[in-house]
C-alpha positions in Angstrom: -47.6 56.0 -54.2 -46.3 56.4 -57.7 -46.7 59.9 -59.4 -46.7 60.0 -63.2 -47.6 62.4 -65.9 -50.5 61.6 -68.1 -48.4 61.3 -71.3 -46.1 58.8 -69.6 -49.1 56.9 -68.3 -50.5 56.6 -71.8 -47.2 55.3 -73.1 -46.9 52.7 -70.2 -50.6 52.1 -69.3 -50.6 48.3 -69.1 -47.1 48.1 -67.4 -48.3 50.7 -64.8 -51.6 48.8 -64.1 -49.8 45.5 -63.7 -47.3 47.1 -61.3 -50.2 48.6 -59.4 -51.9 45.3 -58.9 -48.7 43.3 -58.3 -47.3 45.6 -55.6 -50.6 47.0 -54.3 -49.4 50.5 -55.1 -51.6 53.5 -55.9 -51.0 55.7 -59.0 -51.2 59.5 -58.9 -51.6 61.0 -62.3 -50.6 64.7 -62.7 -52.0 66.8 -65.5 -51.8 70.5 -66.4 -55.4 70.8 -65.0 -54.7 69.1 -61.7 -54.1 65.6 -60.3 -56.1 62.4 -60.1 -55.5 59.3 -58.1 -56.3 55.6 -58.6 -56.4 53.5 -55.5 -56.7 49.8 -55.7 
């Protein structure tokens, strides 16, 4: 599972989504208000 901050995710959104699909990897987004996960 990849953990990334929301600002970094915004800067690299398409790259992160492509990697998520290509490697069947989940993305965990950390924010100051808590965390959120995207599972493919």
